[in-house]
Every structure is written in structure tokens, then in C-alpha cells.
C-alpha positions as CSV (number, residue, x, y, z in Angstrom):
1,M,80.9,138.8,109.9
2,A,77.4,138.3,111.4
3,Q,78.8,134.8,112.4
4,S,81.3,136.0,114.8
5,E,79.2,137.2,117.4
6,D,77.9,133.8,118.0
7,S,80.3,130.2,119.2
8,V,81.4,129.1,116.0
9,S,80.5,125.6,117.1
10,A,77.2,126.4,118.1
11,W,76.6,127.6,114.6
12,S,73.5,125.9,112.2
13,C,74.3,124.9,108.9
14,T,72.4,128.1,107.7
15,Q,75.3,130.1,109.6
16,V,77.9,127.8,107.9
17,A,76.8,128.4,104.4
18,Q,76.6,132.0,105.2
19,W,80.5,131.9,106.2
20,L,81.0,129.7,103.2
21,Q,79.6,132.6,100.8
22,Q,81.6,135.5,102.6
23,E,84.8,133.3,101.8
24,G,84.0,132.9,98.5
25,F,83.1,129.2,98.3
26,G,79.3,129.5,97.5
27,E,79.9,126.8,95.1
28,Y,80.2,124.0,97.6
29,V,77.2,125.0,99.8
30,E,75.2,122.3,98.5
31,L,77.9,119.6,99.2
32,L,78.7,120.7,102.3
33,C,75.5,122.0,103.9
34,T,72.8,120.4,102.5
35,Q,74.0,117.2,101.1
36,H,76.4,116.5,104.6
37,R,74.6,119.0,107.1
38,L,78.2,120.5,108.3
39,D,77.6,122.8,111.4
40,G,79.6,125.1,113.2
41,L,81.2,121.9,115.6
42,S,81.7,119.9,112.6
43,L,83.3,122.9,110.3
44,L,86.2,123.1,113.3
45,A,87.1,120.0,112.8
46,L,87.1,119.8,109.3
47,T,90.9,119.3,107.8
48,E,92.1,119.5,104.3
49,A,92.2,115.2,104.2
50,D,88.4,115.4,104.5
51,L,88.3,117.6,101.4
52,R,90.5,115.7,99.3
53,G,89.0,112.3,100.5
54,P,85.4,110.8,100.0
55,P,82.5,111.4,100.6
56,L,83.5,115.2,100.0
57,S,86.6,114.4,97.5
58,L,87.0,117.7,96.1
59,T,89.0,118.0,92.9
60,V,89.9,121.5,92.6
61,L,93.2,122.3,94.3
62,G,92.9,125.4,94.5
63,D,89.8,125.6,95.8
64,I,91.0,123.1,98.3
65,K,93.8,125.0,99.4
66,R,92.0,128.2,99.7
67,L,89.3,126.5,101.9
68,T,91.8,124.8,103.9
69,I,93.7,128.5,104.7
70,A,90.1,130.0,105.6
71,L,89.4,127.2,108.0
72,H,92.7,127.3,109.8
73,R,92.3,130.7,110.0
74,L,88.9,130.3,111.5
75,Q,90.5,127.7,113.8
76,R,92.9,130.3,115.1
77,Q,89.9,132.8,115.9
78,N,88.3,130.3,117.6
79,Q,91.2,129.0,119.6
80,A,89.6,129.2,123.3
81,Q,86.7,127.1,121.7
82,L,88.7,124.8,120.5
83,E,90.6,124.1,123.8
84,E,87.0,123.9,125.6
85,L,86.4,120.7,123.2
86,G,89.5,119.3,122.9
87,L,90.5,119.9,119.9
88,R,93.8,121.1,118.5
89,T,94.0,124.3,116.9
90,A,95.8,124.6,113.2
91,D,98.8,126.5,114.7
92,S,100.0,122.7,115.5
93,H,98.5,120.2,113.4
94,P,94.6,120.0,112.1
95,V,92.0,119.6,114.2
96,G,90.5,116.6,112.8
97,F,93.5,114.9,114.2
98,S,92.3,114.4,117.5
99,L,88.6,113.2,117.6
100,G,86.3,111.7,120.3
101,V,83.9,110.7,117.7
102,A,82.0,106.8,118.0
103,G,84.3,105.6,120.5
104,V,87.5,106.5,118.7
105,N,90.0,108.5,120.3
106,W,92.9,109.1,118.2
107,S,95.8,112.3,118.1
108,C,99.0,113.0,116.1
109,D,102.0,115.2,118.0
110,G,104.6,116.0,116.0
111,A,106.1,118.3,119.0
112,E,107.8,115.1,120.6
113,K,108.2,111.2,119.9
114,R,106.3,108.9,122.5
115,G,106.2,105.2,122.6
116,Y,102.8,103.7,123.0
117,N,103.6,100.2,124.8
118,G,107.2,100.5,124.1
119,N,106.4,101.5,120.6
120,N,106.5,104.3,118.3
121,Y,103.5,104.8,116.0
122,L,103.6,107.1,113.0
123,C,101.1,109.2,111.0
124,N,102.7,110.8,108.3
125,G,105.9,111.3,110.2
126,T,103.9,112.4,113.5
127,E,102.8,110.4,116.6
128,V,99.4,108.4,116.4
129,R,98.0,107.6,119.4
130,L,94.9,105.0,119.3
131,R,92.4,104.3,122.1
132,N,89.8,102.2,121.7
133,R,89.6,98.3,120.7
134,D,89.0,96.4,117.6
135,R,88.7,99.3,115.7
136,C,90.2,100.6,112.4
137,G,90.3,104.3,111.3
138,Y,91.7,106.4,108.8
139,V,94.0,109.1,109.3
140,S,94.9,111.3,106.4
141,G,94.4,109.0,104.1
142,A,96.6,106.3,105.9
143,T,94.7,103.4,107.3
144,L,95.6,103.0,111.1
145,C,94.7,99.5,112.8
146,H,94.8,97.9,115.8
147,A,94.1,94.3,117.2
148,H,93.8,93.5,121.0
149,S,96.2,91.2,122.4
150,N,98.0,90.5,126.0
151,G,95.5,92.7,127.5
152,G,96.2,95.5,125.5
153,S,96.3,96.8,122.4
154,R,99.2,96.4,119.3
155,Q,98.6,99.4,116.8
156,Q,100.2,99.1,113.5
157,L,100.0,101.8,110.8
158,A,99.8,100.5,107.1
159,G,101.5,102.5,104.5
160,R,99.2,103.9,101.6
161,L,101.5,101.9,99.1
162,D,103.0,98.8,101.1
163,P,104.7,96.6,98.8
164,E,103.8,93.5,100.8
165,V,106.2,91.2,99.0
166,W,104.7,88.1,100.7
167,K,101.3,88.7,99.1
168,T,103.0,89.3,95.5
169,I,104.6,85.7,96.0
170,L,101.2,84.5,97.1
171,S,99.7,86.0,93.7
172,C,102.6,84.4,92.2
173,L,101.6,81.0,93.3
174,Y,98.4,81.4,92.7
175,V,98.8,82.6,88.9
176,F,100.9,79.6,88.4
177,S,98.2,77.2,90.0
178,V,95.3,78.1,88.0
179,F,97.7,78.0,84.8
180,G,98.3,74.3,85.4
181,F,95.0,73.7,86.2
182,T,93.7,75.3,82.8
183,S,96.4,73.2,81.0
184,F,94.9,70.0,82.6
185,V,91.6,71.3,81.8
186,M,92.7,71.8,78.3
187,V,93.6,68.5,78.1
188,I,90.2,67.0,79.3
189,V,88.4,69.3,76.6
190,H,90.9,67.6,73.8
191,E,89.3,64.7,74.7
192,R,86.0,65.8,74.1
193,V,86.6,68.1,70.6
194,P,83.4,67.4,68.0
195,D,84.3,65.3,65.1
196,M,84.9,67.6,62.4
197,R,82.9,65.2,60.1
198,T,79.5,65.3,62.1
199,Y,79.6,68.7,63.1
200,P,81.5,71.3,60.9
201,P,82.9,74.6,61.6
202,L,80.0,77.0,62.7
203,P,78.8,79.9,60.6
204,D,80.9,83.1,61.3
205,I,80.9,86.4,59.9
206,F,84.3,87.3,60.1
207,L,85.5,83.6,59.4
208,D,83.2,83.7,56.5
209,S,84.6,86.6,54.9
210,V,88.3,86.6,55.5
211,P,90.5,84.2,54.0
212,R,92.6,82.5,56.2
213,I,96.2,83.9,56.6
214,P,98.8,80.5,57.3
215,W,101.3,83.0,59.5
216,A,98.9,84.9,61.3
217,F,98.7,83.1,64.7
218,A,102.5,83.0,64.9
219,M,102.3,87.1,64.4
220,A,99.5,87.0,67.0
221,E,101.9,85.6,69.5
222,A,104.7,87.8,68.4
223,C,102.7,90.5,69.8
224,G,102.1,89.0,73.0
225,I,105.6,88.6,73.5
226,I,106.6,92.3,72.6
227,L,103.6,93.6,75.0
228,C,105.5,90.7,77.5
229,Y,108.7,92.8,77.0
230,M,107.5,95.8,77.2
231,F,105.8,95.3,80.5
232,L,108.6,93.5,82.1
233,L,110.6,96.8,81.5
234,I,108.1,98.8,83.0
235,L,107.7,96.4,85.8
236,L,111.8,96.7,86.3
237,L,111.8,100.3,86.4
238,H,108.2,100.9,88.0
239,K,108.9,102.3,91.9
240,H,105.6,100.2,93.1
241,R,106.7,96.8,90.9
242,S,105.5,94.5,93.9
243,I,102.1,96.0,93.6
244,L,101.7,96.1,89.7
245,F,103.1,92.5,89.7
246,R,100.6,91.3,92.2
247,R,97.7,92.6,90.6
248,L,98.7,91.6,87.0
249,C,98.8,87.9,88.5
250,S,95.7,87.9,90.7
251,L,93.7,89.4,87.6
252,M,95.6,87.1,84.9
253,G,95.1,84.0,87.4
254,T,91.2,85.2,88.0
255,V,90.1,85.6,84.0
256,F,92.1,82.1,83.3
257,L,90.1,80.6,86.0
258,I,86.8,82.1,84.5
259,R,88.1,80.5,80.9
260,C,88.3,77.2,82.6
261,C,84.4,77.3,83.6
262,T,83.9,78.4,80.1
263,M,85.8,76.0,77.6
264,F,84.8,72.8,80.2
265,V,81.0,73.3,80.3
266,T,80.6,73.6,76.7
267,S,82.4,72.3,73.7
268,L,82.5,74.3,70.2
269,S,83.4,72.7,67.1
270,V,86.3,73.5,65.4
271,P,86.3,77.1,63.6
272,G,88.3,76.0,60.6
273,Q,88.9,73.0,58.2
274,H,92.7,73.6,58.5
275,L,92.9,72.5,62.2
276,K,93.6,68.6,62.3
277,C,91.7,68.2,65.5
278,V,90.8,64.4,66.6
279,S,89.5,63.3,70.4
280,K,92.6,62.3,72.0
281,T,92.3,60.0,74.7
282,Y,95.0,58.9,77.3
283,D,95.7,55.4,78.8
284,D,95.8,56.8,82.7
285,S,96.1,60.2,84.7
286,W,99.6,60.2,84.6
287,G,99.3,60.4,81.0
288,K,96.9,63.7,81.2
289,I,99.3,65.2,83.6
290,Q,102.2,64.9,81.3
291,R,100.5,66.2,78.4
292,A,99.4,68.9,80.9
293,L,102.8,69.9,82.0
294,A,103.8,69.9,78.4
295,I,101.1,72.9,77.8
296,W,101.9,74.3,81.0
297,S,105.7,74.9,80.4
298,G,105.4,75.5,76.8
299,F,102.8,78.9,78.0
300,G,100.1,77.1,75.7
301,M,101.5,78.7,72.6
302,T,102.2,77.3,69.2
303,L,106.1,79.1,68.8
304,T,106.8,76.7,71.8
305,G,105.3,73.5,70.0
306,V,102.3,73.2,71.8
307,Q,98.9,72.2,69.8
308,T,95.8,72.1,71.4
309,C,92.1,71.9,70.1
310,G,88.8,71.9,72.0
311,D,90.0,75.3,74.0
312,Y,88.2,78.2,72.1
313,M,85.9,79.4,74.7
314,F,87.3,82.2,75.0
315,S,90.7,83.3,73.7
316,G,93.6,82.9,75.8
317,H,95.7,84.7,73.7
318,T,93.1,87.5,73.5
319,V,92.8,87.7,77.3
320,V,97.0,87.9,77.6
321,L,97.4,90.6,74.8
322,T,94.7,92.7,76.3
323,M,95.6,92.8,79.8
324,L,99.3,93.8,79.3
325,N,98.2,95.9,77.0
326,F,95.8,97.6,79.8
327,F,98.6,97.2,82.4
328,V,101.3,99.2,79.7
329,T,99.1,102.1,79.2
330,E,97.6,102.2,83.3
331,Y,101.1,102.3,84.6
332,T,102.7,104.9,82.5
333,P,102.4,108.8,82.1
334,R,99.1,109.8,80.0
335,N,102.3,111.6,77.9
336,W,104.2,108.8,76.6
337,N,102.0,108.7,74.0
338,L,104.2,106.6,71.6
339,I,104.1,103.6,74.3
340,H,100.3,103.7,74.5
341,T,100.0,103.9,70.8
342,I,102.6,100.7,70.1
343,S,100.7,98.9,73.0
344,W,97.1,99.3,71.5
345,V,98.7,98.4,67.9
346,L,100.0,95.3,69.1
347,N,97.1,94.6,71.3
348,L,94.6,95.0,68.2
349,F,97.0,93.4,66.0
350,G,97.3,90.4,67.7
351,I,93.4,89.7,67.9
352,F,93.2,90.7,64.3
353,F,95.6,87.7,63.4
354,I,94.3,85.4,66.0
355,L,90.7,85.6,63.7
356,A,92.4,85.8,60.3
357,A,94.4,82.7,61.2
358,H,91.1,81.0,61.7
359,E,92.0,79.6,65.4
360,H,88.9,80.9,67.3
361,Y,85.4,82.3,66.3
362,S,84.8,85.9,66.9
363,I,82.6,85.3,69.6
364,D,85.5,83.5,71.3
365,V,87.6,87.1,70.9
366,F,85.2,89.3,71.7
367,I,84.2,87.6,74.9
368,A,87.9,87.2,75.9
369,F,88.2,91.2,75.5
370,Y,85.1,92.3,77.0
371,I,85.8,90.2,80.2
372,T,89.6,91.2,80.5
373,T,88.7,94.6,79.9
374,R,85.8,94.7,82.3
375,L,87.3,92.8,85.0
376,F,90.4,95.4,84.9
377,L,88.3,98.2,85.3
378,Y,86.2,97.0,87.8
379,Y,89.3,95.7,90.0
380,H,90.8,99.2,89.4
381,T,88.3,101.2,90.1
382,L,87.7,99.7,93.4
383,A,91.2,99.6,94.6
384,N,91.2,103.2,93.5
385,T,88.1,104.3,95.8
386,R,89.2,103.9,99.5
387,A,85.2,103.9,100.1
388,Y,84.6,100.9,98.5
389,Q,87.4,99.0,99.4
390,H,87.0,97.8,103.0
391,S,83.4,97.6,102.2
392,R,81.5,94.1,103.3
393,R,80.1,93.6,99.6
394,A,83.7,93.5,98.2
395,R,84.9,91.2,101.0
396,I,82.4,88.9,99.9
397,W,82.2,89.0,96.2
398,F,86.1,89.5,95.7
399,P,87.5,88.2,98.7
400,M,90.8,87.9,96.9
401,F,91.0,91.6,95.8
402,S,90.0,92.5,100.0
403,F,92.9,90.6,100.6
404,F,95.6,91.7,98.1
405,E,94.6,95.6,98.8
406,C,93.6,96.0,101.9
407,N,96.8,98.2,102.9
408,V,97.0,100.1,99.4
409,N,94.9,102.6,99.6
410,G,94.2,105.1,96.7
411,P,95.6,105.3,93.0
412,V,99.3,103.8,92.5
413,P,101.2,106.6,91.1
414,N,103.8,106.1,87.9
415,Q,107.1,106.8,89.8
416,Y,109.9,105.3,88.2
417,H,113.5,104.8,89.5
418,W,116.7,102.5,88.9
419,P,116.3,99.3,90.4
420,F,119.7,98.8,91.0
421,N,122.2,100.4,93.6
422,K,125.2,102.0,92.0
423,P,128.7,99.9,92.3
424,A,131.0,101.1,94.8
425,Y,133.3,102.6,92.6
426,M,130.5,104.9,91.0
427,K,129.4,106.3,94.3
428,T,133.1,107.5,94.8
429,V,133.2,109.2,91.5
430,F,129.6,110.8,90.7
431,G,128.5,111.1,94.7
């Protein structure tokens, strides 16, 4: 190769492009050399983790592996240069694991296990030594953080999928608090429900065209119960159940908090003449709290005997149906087509039954479906994209997301296992 005559660390972007062409990776010249200005020195420090993660984010596994092998071969051929630069060769560990860039100096060493300040710190099974203060770095997809304490540094390696049960408990408290607040707001809007004689039902294309089905709303709630059982079964068997439940609680709580605002600021007229809604007043605050507790304990469902008026914009039943459907389909494998079909059928039929019962306007259901799906997709897009996960904008606009997801880097794989330990006699018999 023409490039071998020069020191690889002194290669320009043009020479790196020539090397890529000769190795059969010409399609990546534009990405690596033009967009990211990869020169010889940075080429020697390139690792497989760099190829997989942002900003490169290569998606073809074969290309990633072949390019990694070519890089390792180049690093071995230039071992002397690497030693002069203080970088490891591919014979031990990837060069990119030991860098002195922007004041950060970390390295991984799998040959021996030594402690730092009396502790061992692991980076994908190897030791991590970080010499810097008040910084966070990323090592092969794992988050490496440390804080200055007692005149030194404390290091902590957060796993990619840390269950963090205490955060899940906080998310449960959050969603139950929001449900309680929503119940109290429902009591207030019931007091303000417009008089049906003065404010008749608003024109609605669907409600005006489809006759009311009296039993439809009970069927909508039955669809929601089936979806709930489906999700609970998935939650029970999923390996990362703590993360799933935390995400469900945070999303459900946030959507219902938005619902509190929409139904409080504007009171819509009753959508059907069959609803016997009159303004209900209470003598004192304790009466309102008792009514809110009754709604909260009954989950706001007519099957539990809860009857409410005025809480139309937007449909809480549609939120629950849609959120459960999206969690069921997101956290089951792609080839579970039957489960996905059943989930979508329950979601769509549940929405149809809500409208067929004339319990909500069409706009209530549409807005509920749109807000729920968008928030679910935005949340998971941010959670699956590490480049945005720790950004300043995410911390400002989505503080709860940044708090709950700070130690969950990347997509959550759909892995299942039996959550209970086998009895002792089964271990003896079956091993």
C-alpha cells in the first residue's frame, strides 16, 4: 500500500480515504472522511463501539465486523506508533479504551484486577481507571460517572439496563398521586358541568351518524381489562420488568396530568341526552375528598359503579387502551404477530365502543389517541438515542425522563425468564 510508507498517525483524511477504498469500504468514505474528518491518528483510536454508536451508527453488522478486523490488523502493524502515542494495541484491548482527550484519561485492563481507592471498577468485565474530576464519559456503551468526594474521586459504573427499583417505586408514587389529583379535578368539573337544557350536545359527525349502543361502554372497559392482563403477564415474564413498569407509570401519569389541565380549563356540554348529568355541589371540602377517593378507588370505571360527568376532553379510557396496546406491542418480539393483532384489535374496538356508547365526543377520543401515541413515541425515541438522553434540552423540557432514564442507555431488549426460583426438590431432581 502506498500509505504504508508514511506513519499512519500522520495520515491525512485523503490517505485514510484511500485506505478505506483499498480495504473495500469505499461506501463509508463520505461518512468517515468527509463528514467526520477522520485522519490517521483518529483511525488508530477507532473502536467497534465507535462504529456502532452515534454519531457514526453503522447498521450493517457484517461491515462493522469486517471494518473492525481491518482496524485491528492496522493497529497491530503499527504497534510501535501506538506505544509512542501511549495507546493500546488490538492484541490486548481496543485502542479507543485508553485515551487522553479533553482532560479525560481512562483505560481498561483485563490482564489483572486492581483497585482504585480500595475498590474495583469494571468496564464490560475489565478494569476502568478514570483520572479526571467532575466529568462523565461513555465507555463501550456504558455510562461512566464519578464525583469528587473527600479530596478524591468516587467512581461508579452504571449498567446499561440498571433496574433501579427505587426509581420504579417513585414512579408508582407519581402515577398514584396523579390519579388521585385527577379524581379530585373530576369532582370539580362535575360541579361545573353545563346545564343540558341550556347547552345541548354539540354536533358530532360520528355520534350523529351511529345509533347509541347501551352496552358498548362496558365492552370498552372489558377491552381495557383484557389489555391490562396481557401487559401484566408480559411484565411478569420480562427480564427488565422494572424499567417497563417505570416507563408505564411515568408516561401514564404525565398523560393524565395533561388531561387534568384540558378538562379543567374548558367544560364541554354533555355528549348525549341519555346521560343524566346535573351539577353536583358539596357542602365542604371533605365531601369533595370523599367523592374523589371513591372515583380513585374505583379506577374511574363504570364497571366499579363510578359515574362521572364533565370529564370529556380528553378520553381517559382511550389513553389507557392505547398506552397498554403500545407497551404490549413494543415489549414483545416482532414475530409475535398473534399477540400484536389481538392487542390492536382490543385497542381499536375499545375506542369504537366508547364512541358507540356516546360517552365521549369524537374529538375527545382523537386527541387522547394522538397525545398518548406521540408521547409514547417521543419518550422511547429519546430513550433509545443516547445522543439526546443526557442533553441539556432533554433535562429542561423532560426532567422526569432525564431522571428515570439516565442509567438506561439504549433500547431495552425483549428478554424473558421465569421470575420465581425453582423449589429445592425441583433443583434436586432436575438440576
